[in-house]
Structures are given as C-alpha cells and as structure tokens.
C-alpha positions as CSV (number, residue, x, y, z in Angstrom):
1,M,36.8,41.0,-24.5
2,K,36.5,38.7,-27.6
3,V,37.2,35.1,-28.3
4,I,38.3,34.6,-31.9
5,V,37.7,31.0,-33.1
6,S,39.0,29.4,-36.3
7,K,39.1,25.9,-37.7
8,L,36.2,24.5,-35.8
9,L,34.5,21.2,-36.7
10,G,32.2,20.0,-33.9
11,S,32.2,21.3,-30.4
12,A,34.9,22.9,-28.1
13,E,34.8,25.0,-25.0
14,V,37.2,27.7,-23.8
15,E,37.5,27.7,-20.1
16,F,38.7,30.8,-18.1
17,L,40.4,30.0,-14.8
18,R,41.6,31.9,-11.7
19,D,44.1,30.1,-9.6
20,G,43.2,26.8,-11.4
21,V,39.5,27.0,-10.8
22,V,37.1,27.5,-13.8
23,V,35.2,30.8,-13.5
24,H,33.7,31.0,-16.9
25,R,33.1,28.7,-20.0
26,E,32.2,29.5,-23.6
27,R,31.0,26.7,-25.8
28,F,31.5,26.8,-29.6
29,E,29.7,24.5,-32.0
30,G,29.5,24.0,-35.8
31,K,32.0,24.3,-38.6
32,T,34.1,27.1,-39.7
33,N,37.3,27.5,-41.7
34,S,37.4,31.3,-41.2
35,S,37.6,33.4,-38.1
36,Y,34.6,33.9,-36.0
37,A,34.6,36.6,-33.2
38,R,32.4,36.3,-30.1
39,T,32.2,39.1,-27.6
40,I,32.0,37.8,-23.9
41,R,31.7,39.2,-20.6
42,T,33.0,37.4,-17.5
43,S,31.7,38.3,-14.1
44,E,35.0,37.3,-12.4
45,A,38.6,38.1,-13.3
46,F,40.7,35.2,-14.7
47,D,44.5,34.7,-15.0
48,T,44.5,31.9,-17.7
49,H,42.4,30.1,-20.2
50,R,42.6,26.8,-22.0
51,C,40.6,24.7,-24.6
52,R,38.5,21.7,-23.6
53,F,37.1,19.6,-26.4
54,V,33.5,18.5,-26.1
55,T,33.7,16.3,-29.1
56,A,36.7,14.1,-29.7
57,A,36.5,13.9,-33.5
58,P,40.1,13.9,-34.9
59,A,39.2,16.6,-37.4
60,N,38.2,18.9,-34.5
61,Q,41.7,18.8,-33.1
62,A,42.6,21.6,-35.6
63,F,40.5,23.9,-33.4
64,A,42.3,27.3,-32.8
65,Y,41.2,30.2,-30.6
66,E,42.6,33.6,-29.5
67,V,41.5,35.8,-26.5
68,V,41.8,39.5,-27.2
69,A,41.0,42.5,-25.0
C-alpha cells in the first residue's frame, strides 16, 4: 500500500484506524508541491484513515494525501 502526499508544508500524520482505534501512524515532514509516494506496511488491518496535523501553520492546511493499494 502507498500513501501519496502533496502540498505539504510542515508536519502532518496520517492515522489508520480500526473500529475507531489507531493501529498505525505515518508522519510526513518537509515541503513539497508535487506528489510524493511512500510505501507502507501495516501489521494490522484498518477500516478508515484520517489526517492529523502535527504543526498548525495555516499554510499547512493545504496538505493533501491519498491511500492506494
């Protein structure tokens, strides 16, 4: 599975959850205006994912990500 990140300025985490409980986190830091793909492996199955900002800089609110199999 891959997480594709774009428009990152600062830090953000993507959390993977199963039944509302976080089972895995991936943290992204830096600056990018183009797509960046990271291959990840989770030890547990998940049913949803969400973004959690680590930095609260207004410019970082443009952070976008996509999870692909």
